[in-house]
N, C-alpha and C positions, 0 to 999 in steps of 0.2 A: 625539075631535077630532083629537087627533095622529096618528093614523095614516092617516086622509083627507087633511089636510093634505099630508104627506109625499106621499102619492099623487098630489095635484094640483100639487105643487111640483116633485116629482121628487126622488130621491135624489143625483143626483149632478150636476157642475156642467155649465156650459153648454159647448157647443162651441168650437171655437178660435174666437178674436176676427176679427170683420172688419177689413178694410183701411181703412176710413173710422169714426169716429166716428158712433154712430147718430144719427138726427135729431130723438131725444127729448133728447139732450145739446147741443143746439145752442141759444146764447142769443144775444143783442143785445148789443154791445158798448156801456158804460156811456157815458154823457156828458150826460145832464140836467142842469138848472139847479141841482135840487137836490143832484145827485152831484157836481156842480162847487162849489158852495158849500159842502157838508161836508168836500171833500178839503181846501179853502182853510183851514176852521176848524180840522180835526185839525192842520194845519201850524202854525198861529197860536199853538195851546194847546200845543203839541209834544206831542200825543198820537197813539197809536198804535190802529189798527182790526184786530181779526183777519180784516176783512171782505178787507184789502187783503195784510196778511202771509200769509195764509194762501189766497190767490189765489180766495175763493171765488165762484163762478160766477152768485151771485145780487145780487153787488153793486148791479150797476144797478137793479135793481128795487127793492131795498131802499133803497137810498139815495136814490132817488127818491120812495119815499115817507116820507122823513124817519126812518130808523130807521138806527142802527149797532150792532155790538158793539166797545167800547172794549177793547182788551188794554193792560191795566196791567202795571207792572213792568217795562219794557223790551221790547225786539222779540228778545232773544237768549235762547233755553232752554238749560238746564243740561243736558237730556237730549237725544238723538238720536233719535228713533221714525223708523221707517223709513218710513212713510206721509207724513211731516208736513212742510211746506214753509218752515214757520219756522225762521231761521237757528239755530244753536246753536253753545255756545262759552262764554265768562267772558261773563256779562253785566255790564252797567254798574252804577254804585253807584246805592243805591235812592235815589228822591226823597221824602221826605216830605211835600212840596207837590201831587202827583200827583194825589191824591184829591180836593184844592180844584178842579183844573183840570176835572177829570172833570164835577164840580157844575156848575162854570161853563159847559160845554159841553150838559150837560142842561136847565140853566135858559135859556142862549140859545135852544136847539132848541125849549123848551117841550115836552118828550118826555111821552109819556104811559106807556113803559116803555123801559128801560132794561138790557141786558145787558151784564155785565162780567165779563171774562175775563183770564187771563193765561198768560205763559209759566211752566214749573217753575222755580223758584227754589228747588233742595235747598241755594242756598247760605247762605241767610237762616234765622236762628234759629225763626221761626215760619212759614217757607217761604212768607210773605208774606199771612197770614191778617190781619195787621192792617190792610194796606193796601185789603183787600177790605170789611172791616168800616167803615173809615172812610167809604168810598166809600158806602155803604150809608146809616151815619148821615148825611154831608153832602147827599146827594142829598134823603133823607127829610127833611130839615130845610129845604132850599131850595126845594124842589119838591114839594108835600106830595101832588099828584095823581100822581107817576110812581112806578111800581110798579118794582123792582130785582129782576133775576134774576142771580144769580151762578152762572159755568160756571168753577169752579174745579179746577186741578188736585188730586193725591190727598195732597197735603202728609205724602206718604211713611207715613199713616195716622194721624198724629199727632190724636188726640183732643183736646187742649187746641186746636190749631189749626182743628179742625174746628167745637168748640165757638164758638169766638172770632167765627168768621162767622156763627152761627146766631143767636148771643144779639143781634146786629147786626139781626136780623129781614128778612132780605131775603125778597120775596113769592114766590120760585123758589130751589130749592137745587140746582144741575145739576153732575153730574161724568159725562162720557163713558166709556161703558165701552169703545169703538171698534171691537173685534174679537172673537172668539168665544175661549173659552180655549185651544184648540190653535195658536193664532197668536200669542199672547202673545208668547213668547220671541222670535219672529222680527219681529214688528211694533211692539212695545213692549216692547223689553228694560228698561225702568227702570220699568216698571210690574208689577204684579201682580195676576192676574184676582181672586182671593180677597179681596185687598184692596179691590176695586170694591165688594162684597158688603158689606163688614165698614163700609166707609162708610157706606153706605145704610142700614145697621141701625142703626149708631151715633146717624146723623142723625134717624134716627125715635125715639129714644130719648130722644133731648134736645128737639126740636121736632116733635113729631108731627103738628101743624096747616102746617106748614109744606110744601108741596109737593115731591117730589123728582122729577130728571130726569133721562134719559141718552139718548146716543145711538148708534149702531151704523154703521159705513160699510160696504158690501158691496161686493167685487170682487176681495179680496186672497188667495183662496184658501178662503175656508169653503166648506161647503155648505147648501144650505136646511135639512137636519135641525139641524146647529148652531145658525143663527139661530134656529130656533125654541126648540131647547134653552135657548139663551142668554136668549131672551124670557121664558121660563117660569121661569127661575134669577131673573130680576130683579123678577118680581112676588113671587115668595118672600119678597123684603126689601122689599116695598110702593114699588117706585117707580111713581110716579102718571104720568111722561109719558115717551114714547118717540117719539124720531127715528130715521129710517133713509132713508139715502142712499147714493148710487153714490160707490164711489172713484177720483178721479181721480187719475193718477201725476203729479204736480208735476214731475219731472225724471229723465233717465235714471241717476242717483244713487237713487231713491227703490225700494221694495218693487214688485214687478212687476204689473201689473193683470192678473188672472186671469180676468175676465167681464165682460160688460156683463149685468146684470140689467134683466129686461124692465119696463116698465111694470103689465104684468100681476100678475108676481110681486110686485112692491111693493104692488100693490092689495091681493092676497092675505096679506101680512105685516098690511097695515093690518088686515084683516079677522080676522085672525089674534090680533092684539094686543088688540083691541077686545073678542073674546071671550073673551080671559084675565084682562080685568079692568083694562086701564090706563084711565086718565081720559081721556086723548088721545094720540092716534098718528099721527103725520107721516111718511107712508112715499111718497116717489117718488124719481126719480133724482136731481133736483137739490135735493133737501131736505139742509139742513146743520144743525146745532143749534139756532142762532138763526132759522131760517127760518119766517116767521109766529109768531114770538114771542108777539107781541099776543095772537092767536088762541090760543095756547096755553094762556096767563093765564088769559081768559076761561073756556075750556073746564075747567081746574082750578077755576076758583069762587072764584078768589084777587079 
């Protein structure tokens, strides 16, 4: 299978970038009633969404459908990844009441599926694990019909922190791989590729019944070969759900955009992933980790 896919997808990167963004990356500006309602609710409850902080291109579509990804533990990250739009520096003081406010929002919105993520909090003793676990517990208690997906940082690979979150029983345990091994030092200097695999290996040993999920963003200098090799790597540690989307440079200070991956290439990555044994693959230019999250839960059998 591998050599055939290499031939179809090509062994080399795309040619020089076009002057304008391709048509398949253009989205309608947000502004519907659900979007405005959610935006106001986030302000009232003093909550952050990764939809806004990370400049997600799907914010209008998702918010108009009444879904959002809450970002807990503040909006300032202790790391400075070269591709990420979230601010970095010294985070604010941890607020132990935040999980309750997230549960308030889930209850008011009558959500069926809630995604929780955070900035890296290397300054906290447990790296923020308790906050994730407490959100899971409170949402399950107050909105029993709502499933909870956590998109966690790497917790520096700390097994106690990973176990704390898993023992709260999220419906999906997600940690993003982000890029291929060769680009880790350049794109994600605070992380380690091998640590990602160890996280998933340990997660499956603690809670083998909880589906695991990861995401890769394309266009930072990787080759198609490297993407396929990374996908295979992730299956060796039993990752269940995979998302692949296009990197869009947040500002001139971020890592350079290397290429636009075509919809046809994304389709082939989808087919390759399903052949490799992932339970579900979302692969398209505008896909982000939480895009169509509810459909992913169903596909994983949760």
